[in-house]
DODOZA-724483 format. One line per 5 residues: number of its first residue (from 1); their letters; for each residue x, y, z of C-alpha. Coordinates in Angstrom, 3 decimals. Last residue first. Layout:
<recs>
NUM) A) X Y Z | ...
</recs>
This chain:
<recs>
440) XXXXX) 1.652 -4.332 -6.642 | 3.839 -7.303 -7.544 | 1.448 -10.043 -6.380 | -1.371 -8.402 -8.375 | 0.521 -9.229 -11.596
435) XXXXX) -0.258 -12.941 -11.069 | -3.836 -12.468 -12.300 | -2.872 -11.945 -15.951 | -3.099 -15.177 -17.940 | -5.517 -16.863 -15.549
430) XXXXX) -8.038 -14.056 -15.738 | -8.462 -11.709 -12.777 | -7.150 -8.511 -14.388 | -9.410 -9.331 -17.348 | -12.440 -8.522 -15.186
425) XXXXX) -11.079 -5.067 -14.423 | -10.606 -4.166 -18.089 | -7.791 -4.515 -20.640 | -7.898 -3.863 -24.388 | -4.645 -4.321 -26.301
420) XXXXX) -4.618 -2.939 -29.847 | -1.518 -3.598 -32.005 | -2.090 -7.343 -32.325 | -5.482 -6.541 -33.843 | -8.971 -7.606 -32.769
415) XXXXX) -10.380 -4.088 -32.781 | -13.556 -4.962 -34.707 | -14.113 -8.014 -32.494 | -13.677 -5.936 -29.327 | -16.170 -3.410 -30.712
410) XXXXX) -18.774 -6.147 -31.133 | -18.107 -7.445 -27.614 | -18.606 -4.037 -25.968 | -15.535 -3.071 -23.936 | -15.483 -4.339 -20.377
405) XXXXX) -16.039 -1.781 -17.597 | -13.095 -0.391 -15.635 | -11.267 0.625 -18.779 | -7.693 0.285 -20.006 | -6.538 0.976 -23.562
400) XXXXX) -3.042 -0.039 -24.636 | -2.358 0.967 -28.244 | 0.753 0.163 -30.279 | 1.402 2.125 -33.463 | 2.783 1.147 -36.877
395) XXXXX) -0.485 -0.575 -37.881 | -2.406 2.700 -37.519 | -0.227 4.625 -39.957 | 2.387 7.038 -38.626 | 2.550 10.784 -37.968
390) XXXXX) -1.063 11.751 -38.630 | -2.187 8.378 -37.327 | -2.338 9.192 -33.608 | -5.111 11.780 -33.304 | -7.398 10.119 -35.874
385) XXXXX) -7.018 6.717 -34.182 | -7.842 8.108 -30.757 | -10.852 9.988 -32.189 | -12.087 6.825 -33.907 | -11.569 4.988 -30.618
380) XXXXX) -13.774 7.471 -28.799 | -16.583 7.080 -31.357 | -16.477 3.289 -31.217 | -16.817 3.467 -27.399 | -14.239 2.451 -24.787
375) XXXXX) -15.571 2.103 -21.290 | -16.452 4.337 -18.384 | -18.935 3.491 -15.619 | -16.325 3.008 -12.871 | -14.394 6.041 -14.122
370) XXXXX) -10.781 5.174 -14.908 | -10.604 5.230 -18.704 | -6.837 4.824 -19.065 | -5.290 5.562 -22.475 | -1.764 4.421 -23.276
365) XXXXX) -0.174 5.170 -26.649 | 2.977 3.505 -27.988 | 4.911 4.495 -31.111 | 6.723 2.033 -33.367 | 9.861 1.801 -35.492
360) XXXXX) 12.231 4.372 -34.020 | 10.381 4.723 -30.760 | 7.999 7.258 -29.316 | 6.401 6.624 -25.934 | 3.129 8.169 -24.860
355) XXXXX) 1.418 7.867 -21.474 | -1.893 8.959 -19.990 | -3.175 10.223 -23.343 | -5.268 13.317 -23.987 | -6.615 13.888 -27.527
350) XXXXX) -6.561 17.357 -29.135 | -3.901 16.573 -31.722 | -1.718 14.890 -29.109 | -2.000 15.803 -25.433 | 0.443 14.074 -23.082
345) XXXXX) -0.234 13.169 -19.464 | 2.940 11.102 -18.973 | 5.959 11.008 -21.290 | 7.414 14.097 -19.589 | 7.869 12.054 -16.404
340) XXXXX) 10.640 10.008 -18.131 | 10.907 6.638 -16.360 | 8.439 4.528 -18.364 | 10.636 2.873 -20.992 | 8.558 -0.064 -22.237
335) XXXXX) 10.368 -2.274 -24.736 | 9.370 -3.143 -28.302 | 9.906 -6.057 -30.652 | 8.222 -8.542 -28.310 | 5.063 -6.489 -27.879
330) XXXXX) 2.935 -8.615 -25.561 | 6.018 -9.755 -23.591 | 7.228 -6.200 -23.096 | 3.887 -4.850 -21.926 | 3.093 -7.609 -19.442
325) XXXXX) 4.626 -6.761 -16.062 | 5.203 -2.992 -16.294 | 1.877 -2.546 -18.074 | -0.041 -4.472 -15.417 | 1.610 -2.356 -12.726
320) XXXXX) 0.591 0.835 -14.500 | -2.984 -0.406 -14.862 | -3.183 -1.556 -11.222 | -2.103 1.888 -9.999 | -4.756 3.414 -12.252
315) XXXXX) -7.378 1.168 -10.662 | -6.125 2.192 -7.213 | -6.545 5.924 -7.834 | -9.971 5.515 -9.495 | -11.198 3.375 -6.604
310) XXXXX) -10.182 6.082 -4.129 | -11.133 9.465 -5.630 | -14.202 9.122 -7.857 | -15.249 5.649 -6.704 | -15.021 6.512 -3.020
305) XXXXX) -16.647 9.917 -3.494 | -19.602 8.321 -5.307 | -19.978 5.746 -2.535 | -19.915 8.480 0.104 | -22.713 10.439 -1.582
300) XXXXX) -24.755 7.260 -2.022 | -24.388 6.544 1.696 | -25.470 10.094 2.541 | -28.630 9.698 0.446 | -29.420 6.245 1.847
295) XXXXX) -29.050 7.223 5.509 | -25.728 6.481 7.169 | -25.846 4.858 10.590 | -25.587 7.527 13.315 | -22.577 9.488 14.581
290) XXXXX) -21.142 9.244 11.066 | -22.278 12.511 9.542 | -20.899 14.444 12.516 | -17.398 13.464 11.439 | -17.383 15.845 8.493
285) XXXXX) -13.831 17.198 8.224 | -11.940 13.943 8.857 | -14.410 11.407 7.491 | -14.702 11.010 3.742 | -11.673 12.800 2.295
280) XXXXX) -9.338 12.430 5.252 | -10.103 8.755 5.842 | -10.329 7.875 2.138 | -6.973 9.391 1.257 | -5.532 7.694 4.346
275) XXXXX) -6.788 4.320 3.121 | -5.937 4.730 -0.555 | -2.167 4.660 -0.502 | 0.285 7.309 0.619 | -1.292 10.719 1.105
270) XXXXX) -0.091 12.835 -1.825 | 2.733 15.289 -2.547 | 3.565 16.884 -5.910 | 7.034 17.906 -7.059 | 6.871 19.994 -10.213
265) XXXXX) 7.481 19.338 -13.922 | 6.331 22.237 -16.092 | 3.341 21.822 -18.436 | 1.830 25.156 -17.466 | -1.020 23.509 -15.522
260) XXXXX) 1.544 21.508 -13.539 | 3.353 18.458 -14.848 | 4.100 15.725 -12.364 | 7.072 14.486 -10.367 | 5.577 12.353 -7.638
255) XXXXX) 5.927 12.213 -3.875 | 4.416 9.792 -1.376 | 2.936 10.396 2.059 | 2.347 8.643 5.395 | 5.510 6.520 5.540
250) XXXXX) 6.982 8.004 8.730 | 9.920 9.497 6.836 | 7.485 11.064 4.356 | 5.373 12.559 7.142 | 8.499 14.017 8.757
245) XXXXX) 9.676 15.447 5.426 | 6.199 16.913 4.872 | 6.323 18.546 8.292 | 9.632 20.292 7.540 | 8.499 21.417 4.084
240) XXXXX) 5.247 22.783 5.459 | 7.205 24.670 8.116 | 9.541 26.092 5.456 | 6.529 27.135 3.362 | 5.027 29.110 6.234
235) XXXXX) 1.763 27.617 7.549 | -1.554 29.258 6.570 | -2.877 25.720 5.923 | -4.333 26.260 2.428 | -1.766 28.847 1.300
230) XXXXX) 1.120 26.737 2.580 | -0.356 23.632 0.942 | -0.676 25.339 -2.431 | 2.945 26.539 -2.307 | 4.115 23.120 -1.111
225) XXXXX) 2.331 21.345 -3.953 | -0.531 18.880 -3.541 | -3.486 20.929 -2.370 | -6.150 18.624 -3.849 | -8.370 17.409 -1.037
220) XXXXX) -6.205 14.557 0.247 | -3.116 16.786 0.383 | -4.965 19.425 2.404 | -6.277 16.802 4.823 | -2.747 15.475 5.213
215) XXXXX) -1.468 18.973 5.950 | -4.076 19.736 8.606 | -3.721 16.322 10.200 | 0.037 16.876 10.479 | -0.636 20.038 12.451
210) XXXXX) -2.923 18.142 14.862 | -0.672 15.094 15.299 | 1.053 16.306 18.479 | 3.220 13.488 19.866 | 3.620 11.998 16.408
205) XXXXX) 3.995 8.361 15.300 | 1.730 6.483 17.690 | -0.805 9.311 17.669 | -0.884 9.264 13.858 | -1.439 5.517 13.793
200) XXXXX) -4.268 5.650 16.325 | -6.011 8.445 14.402 | -5.796 6.449 11.179 | -7.074 3.171 12.701 | -10.099 4.609 14.503
195) XXXXX) -12.249 4.959 11.361 | -11.806 1.344 10.236 | -12.017 0.087 13.803 | -15.518 1.548 14.031 | -16.144 4.210 16.688
190) XXXXX) -18.320 6.433 14.496 | -19.809 4.423 11.631 | -18.312 4.359 8.162 | -17.450 0.660 8.426 | -21.057 -0.552 8.427
185) XXXXX) -22.494 1.620 5.651 | -19.440 0.862 3.518 | -19.990 -2.858 4.038 | -23.610 -2.695 2.975 | -22.645 -0.819 -0.219
180) XXXXX) -19.917 -3.329 -1.038 | -22.497 -6.087 -0.887 | -22.283 -8.772 1.767 | -20.586 -12.198 1.686 | -17.143 -10.563 1.761
175) XXXXX) -17.851 -9.039 5.172 | -15.451 -6.096 5.301 | -13.812 -5.223 8.633 | -11.288 -7.986 7.952 | -9.782 -5.837 5.189
170) XXXXX) -8.770 -3.293 7.822 | -6.903 -5.839 9.968 | -5.472 -7.442 6.806 | -3.961 -4.197 5.426 | -4.693 -4.477 1.680
165) XXXXX) -4.365 -0.727 1.192 | -7.744 -0.580 2.983 | -9.973 1.517 0.717 | -8.305 0.466 -2.544 | -8.211 -3.158 -1.395
160) XXXXX) -11.966 -3.079 -0.841 | -12.665 -1.274 -4.131 | -10.536 -3.681 -6.164 | -12.422 -6.670 -4.752 | -15.682 -4.798 -5.423
155) XXXXX) -14.673 -4.366 -9.074 | -13.941 -8.077 -9.444 | -17.318 -9.044 -7.934 | -17.095 -11.393 -4.946 | -18.742 -14.714 -5.833
150) XXXXX) -15.387 -16.493 -5.694 | -15.095 -15.695 -1.984 | -11.748 -16.293 -0.276 | -9.968 -16.716 -3.609 | -11.627 -13.498 -4.690
145) XXXXX) -10.113 -11.686 -1.729 | -6.631 -13.051 -2.446 | -6.886 -11.851 -6.067 | -7.697 -8.329 -4.852 | -4.387 -8.056 -2.932
140) XXXXX) -3.377 -8.507 0.680 | -0.492 -6.487 2.061 | 3.080 -7.797 2.316 | 4.917 -8.636 5.512 | 8.551 -7.562 5.171
135) XXXXX) 11.352 -9.897 6.199 | 14.638 -8.072 6.768 | 18.180 -9.172 7.600 | 20.337 -8.012 10.489 | 23.847 -6.872 11.403
130) XXXXX) 24.011 -4.704 14.510 | 23.738 -0.948 15.059 | 20.369 -1.055 13.280 | 19.116 0.978 10.327 | 15.334 0.740 10.286
125) XXXXX) 12.772 -1.194 8.250 | 9.143 -0.248 8.823 | 6.474 -0.989 11.444 | 9.083 -2.897 13.432 | 9.274 -6.340 15.053
120) XXXXX) 12.704 -7.577 16.091 | 13.186 -11.337 15.631 | 16.146 -12.928 17.451 | 17.453 -16.430 16.751 | 18.758 -18.023 19.932
115) XXXXX) 21.773 -19.760 21.521 | 24.991 -18.006 20.500 | 23.281 -14.882 19.203 | 21.693 -13.971 22.531 | 24.790 -12.114 23.775
110) XXXXX) 24.628 -10.070 20.560 | 21.720 -8.167 22.191 | 23.913 -6.544 24.860 | 24.756 -3.311 23.047 | 21.309 -3.282 21.421
105) XXXXX) 19.515 -3.332 24.788 | 21.916 -0.752 26.220 | 21.091 1.667 23.402 | 17.345 0.986 23.597 | 16.011 4.439 24.493
100) XXXXX) 12.245 4.521 24.158 | 9.694 5.749 21.618 | 7.888 2.666 20.328 | 9.700 1.428 17.230 | 10.525 -1.973 18.734
95) XXXXX) 6.866 -2.798 19.182 | 7.597 -6.545 19.483 | 10.715 -8.403 20.593 | 10.501 -12.020 19.438 | 12.861 -14.770 20.628
90) XXXXX) 13.409 -17.951 18.597 | 15.132 -21.021 20.069 | 13.403 -20.317 23.441 | 11.893 -23.559 24.611 | 13.480 -23.587 28.064
85) XXXXX) 14.610 -20.494 29.941 | 18.192 -20.696 31.268 | 19.587 -18.686 28.350 | 17.187 -15.814 29.180 | 18.636 -15.205 32.681
80) XXXXX) 21.950 -13.574 31.674 | 20.262 -11.363 29.082 | 17.748 -10.092 31.628 | 20.428 -9.542 34.321 | 22.461 -7.317 32.004
75) XXXXX) 19.301 -5.622 30.739 | 18.372 -4.303 34.172 | 16.269 -5.114 37.217 | 15.468 -8.715 36.323 | 13.488 -9.965 39.330
70) XXXXX) 10.437 -10.797 37.200 | 11.143 -11.327 33.483 | 9.648 -9.129 30.748 | 8.197 -6.527 33.079 | 11.406 -6.048 35.074
65) XXXXX) 13.427 -6.036 31.824 | 11.171 -3.254 30.411 | 12.026 -0.579 32.995 | 15.069 0.806 31.143 | 13.235 0.619 27.815
60) XXXXX) 10.266 2.584 29.128 | 7.191 0.597 28.205 | 4.074 1.639 26.281 | 4.437 -1.309 23.858 | 7.920 -2.807 24.292
55) XXXXX) 6.613 -6.344 23.746 | 8.190 -9.687 24.604 | 7.586 -13.120 23.025 | 9.591 -16.284 23.653 | 9.755 -19.351 21.441
50) XXXXX) 8.338 -22.774 20.789 | 7.259 -23.810 17.281 | 3.451 -23.751 17.350 | 2.709 -21.516 20.332 | 5.669 -19.197 19.760
45) XXXXX) 4.845 -18.947 16.055 | 1.238 -18.023 16.826 | 2.425 -15.241 19.122 | 4.843 -13.853 16.537 | 2.384 -14.110 13.628
40) XXXXX) -0.430 -12.442 15.554 | 1.998 -9.667 16.522 | 3.039 -9.136 12.893 | -0.503 -9.341 11.501 | -0.412 -6.514 8.975
35) XXXXX) -2.597 -4.315 11.180 | 0.091 -1.780 11.936 | 2.571 -1.364 9.087 | 4.976 -4.139 8.205 | 8.420 -5.300 9.210
30) XXXXX) 10.011 -8.392 10.778 | 13.646 -7.380 11.291 | 15.704 -10.537 11.708 | 18.771 -11.010 13.912 | 21.135 -13.979 13.881
25) XXXXX) 22.766 -12.952 10.630 | 23.036 -15.465 7.791 | 24.338 -19.016 7.938 | 25.300 -20.455 11.342 | 24.447 -23.964 10.131
20) XXXXX) 22.237 -25.230 12.949 | 21.021 -22.055 14.671 | 21.220 -19.786 11.621 | 19.741 -22.084 8.999 | 17.072 -23.229 11.450
15) XXXXX) 16.079 -19.650 12.311 | 15.844 -18.701 8.629 | 13.702 -21.763 7.900 | 11.438 -21.141 10.901 | 11.024 -17.494 9.860
10) XXXXX) 9.982 -18.446 6.321 | 7.671 -21.180 7.585 | 5.970 -18.724 9.936 | 5.512 -16.283 7.036 | 3.631 -18.972 5.102
5) XXXXX) 1.604 -19.836 8.218 | 0.456 -16.235 8.573 | -0.891 -16.204 4.974 | -2.674 -19.516 5.559 | -4.290 -17.998 8.664
</recs>
């Protein structure tokens, strides 16, 4: 509830500035995907600060005024009656992105501006025919989970956020006092909210989600280029392209420029975030496994898939964010320049690096060991050093090495140089670094 109260304060401040000082637009878009707590926030605000709440969920826009206020047969009568209602300094309209024609609603909405602050609730920001500002509700992060339960293991905090994208309604399905394994057994049960969420979202966005399911399943299982996806789905490439654009507009996928097997940059498509990756990878094509509680062997199989495909993805995301926040301040003579896709996934003298940047005075090498049981060994570092010192001596390079597991203490002591930065999951949560989660 603390998170909701912080957003309440932000809305109250904006409303006060507008109503008393006439600063800023009188319309706010409150945005966030389903499960972020937008409706909870609106209803709680109305109880605590006075206000009106209306929802367009499953309503035809032309019929909505009759539902919102009895005896109002159209929007003209609705907007003429609202000023007479007491305790309505802030008015919320929820489910604005439900499919209905709101042209008349928007044409008359400025009538409210003289006496109320209007909050329109959307899943994502849209271009409106009237001036507005935007307040986006942010997902939870691993640091928030550990503040709720300090006994929660750092890796399990990452795993939970990886599987839920930090969406509060999904996070709430995890009991932080139980082990990650127990939680996975509980949420991967037919009919659970965790498994229903994806199907509900797709139905809200698309009238016929079946074809989109096919493409998202293909993306989750490794068919990430249009040519691969067309072969997998048996759809023509132009149809794949059309559906991918729709999925992108709806916020279900992300695109990346990556090297293919020939080293050429190509556009690759992926399900956005970890939740939809998990849903298609674990559940979509094998639903019969979840009709009954998972037996131990099936549970272990799911846990291995989660760590291999979901935890790994989120850990790497954390590593890149950590680098963007702290790299420059840890190497004050050197600046990170991460925009060139050709700097990623580079092989040097037989050693693979996740990122390499050459500079006039110093070269930078990033190595991410993303398996949950991986860590840096003396032998691996000797290979890294041998591969990178043929051009310049060791002290002229900068090394950032990430691993899920902490590096052995003796090896840390041997590598205690300004040019070698070792970061693991536990260090993410130390006082010096924990604030980077807020920018994920």
